[in-house]
N, C-alpha and C positions, 0 to 999 in steps of 0.2 A: 386548619384543625390543630388547636393547641392541646398538648397532653398535660392535664393538670390532675392532681389528686382529687378523687370524687367524680370525675367525668366518666360517662359510660360511652363506650365505643364499640364499633363492629370490627372484628378482625378475622384473620385466617390463620389456622394452625399450620405452622411451617416445619415444626420438628417436635418430636416426643422423646423424652428421656425417662429414666426411672424415677426422677424427682419432680417432674413437671412437664409442661408443654410451652414451646415458644410460639408466640402469636404475633404476626405482622400486623401493624396498626396503620400503615400508610406512611407516606413521606419518608420511607426508608427506616422507620422506627420499628423495633421489635421489643416485646416485653415477655416476661416469664409468668406463667400461671403455675404456682407451686402446687404440688399434688394435693395438699391440704385445702386448697382453694377451688378445687374442681367441682365437688359436690357436697351436699349437706351431711351425707353419711361417710363412713370410712371408705377410702379408695385404696384397695390393695394393688390393683393393676390399672394404670391410667389408660391403657389401650382399650379397656372395656367401656370407657366413657368418651374418648376422643380419638380421632384419626387425623393424619396429615391431610390437609385440604378442607377440613371442616370450617364452616363459617360460625363464629361464636360471638356472643355479646359479652364484653368484659367491662369491669370497673377498675379504674386506676386506683390502687391502694397506697402506692408510694413511688416517688421518683427520687433516686439517689443522686448525689452530686456528680458521680462518675457517669451518669446517663442511664443507669440500669432502671428499668421500669417494672414494678411489681403489679401484677394483675390478679383479679379474682373473677371467676365465672359465677360462683354461688352468690356473691354479693351484688352481681349485676342483675339478678332476677328481680322482676317487679312482683312483689307479693304483699298481700295485706298483713297487717300486724297479727301476730300469732295469738290464738286464744290462750295458749299456755302461759304467756307472760302475764296476762291479767290475773290468772289464778295465783301465780307465784307472788304477785304484789299484794293480794288480799290476804294470803296466808302469813301469819306473823312468824317472827323468828322463833318464838317459844314453841309454837305448834310444830314447826319444822324440826326443832331440836327434840321434842317429845317423840315424834314419829321416828326420828333417827335412833334415839336411845332404845325404843321398843324393838325396832328391827334388829339392832345390834345385840340386845339381850337375847332375843329369840335365836339368832344365829349362834351366839356363844353357848346357849343351853343345848342346842342341837349338836354342836361340835363336841361339847363335853360328854354328852350322852354317847355319842358315837365312839369316841376314843376310850372311854371307860369300859365299854362293852368289849372292846378288842383286847384290853389288858386283863380281863378275867373278873371284872366287877370291882366293887369298892373294897370290901373287906376280905377279899380272897388272899390267903397267905400261901406262899409256896414253901414247901418244906423239904 
């Protein structure tokens, strides 16, 4: 079993730290799954997702010259192409920019209205 970038392997979690999990791949090789590569969403506590002894499917994302192996659990999942990507491709840059500008203007107007009301209004003079 050669460990090459892009290959998907089965491994066993041997250790957990606050920044990731160490996974034994066989042949005495161990790789690290960084906390950002555990799940598709934000992971605050890795212990909520993994435990020592768990069998996990991982994808090799990099192998450094010093022998360190970078792994990903979220990239190892077999999933169909997302629907979201097709919508993003059909939406033009101009329409994205127009939507962003409108949202931005709405937020600024709301913020301005809120801060002006706290200061006593527009034309209020203190004397």
